[in-house]
C-alpha positions, 0 to 999 in steps of 0.5 A, spaced: 529 507 482 525 502 485 529 496 489 527 491 494 527 492 501 532 490 506 531 489 514 535 495 515 531 499 511 524 497 515 525 503 520 525 508 514 519 505 510 515 505 517 516 513 516 513 513 509 507 509 510 505 513 517 507 520 513 503 518 507 497 515 510 497 520 515 495 525 510 489 521 508 487 520 515 488 528 516 483 529 510 478 524 512 478 526 519 481 519 522 484 519 528 488 514 533 482 514 537 477 513 532 481 509 527 486 506 531 487 500 526 488 504 520 495 504 516 497 511 519 497 509 526 497 501 525 504 500 522 510 499 526 517 496 525 515 490 529 509 489 524 513 490 518 519 486 520 513 480 521 511 481 514 518 481 511 521 475 515 515 471 518 510 472 512 516 473 507 512 479 503 516 482 498 517 489 499 520 495 494 522 502 495 522 508 491 529 511 492 531 518 490 538 520 492 538 513 497 532 516 501 526 512 500 520 516 498 515 511 496 513 503 498 509 497 497 509 490 499 505 484 497 501 479 500 502 473 496 495 468 496 495 460 496 490 461 490 495 464 485 492 472 487 496 477 491 494 483 495 498 489 494 499 493 501 501 500 503 502 503 496 504 510 499 509 516 496 511 521 501 506 528 500 513 532 497 513 527 492 506 526 489 504 527 482 511 525 479 508 519 477 512 515 482 505 512 485 504 509 478 511 506 477 511 503 484 504 500 481 507 498 475 512 494 478 508 491 483 504 488 477 511 486 474 513 482 480 507 479 481 507 476 474 514 473 475 512 470 481 506 467 478 500 470 480 494 472 475 490 477 479 492 483 484 487 485 490 487 492 493 483 495 499 482 502 499 478 507 503 472 507 499 470 515 501 477 516 497 474 517 490 480 520 487 484 514 489 478 509 486 478 513 480 486 512 479 486 505 480 480 504 476 484 509 470 490 503 471 486 497 470 483 496 476 476 493 477 471 495 483 468 489 486 464 492 492 465 495 499 464 492 506 463 496 513 467 494 519 465 497 526 472 498 528 473 504 522 470 510 521 470 508 513 467 503 508 472 499 505 472 498 497 475 492 494 478 492 487 482 487 483 486 487 477 487 481 472 495 480 470 
């Protein structure tokens, strides 16, 4: 079941994000030393609390027996677009369609909020993830290399 996240659930969301993105970090050799701004290392309770209460980002969790096993948030932009952030599923719950359910829910929510386009950023070297998003209707726009990341950022979008 997918439902909106409350402030009291933020610590659990931090754990889901850090564990989920931690597997990506491990697979691609990212560490706190070479990628301190990578999601697995940079996500904190304070940061999520600011996203929820300061930026008013809609946040949603996928629940199994009242446990959050998947998560996403949305950053609404002034141009009628939104950015999907931190779509994540705990490793033990992957390959069960939860990620796709979360993505479909995010598209539905953003459409209800009046957005016409969803943007995402990915680790470009993660070819499997890029293909997954492309299979679900996202179009690859290009890449950008930042000095503070040991990887290339890929950018994708989907018309809603």
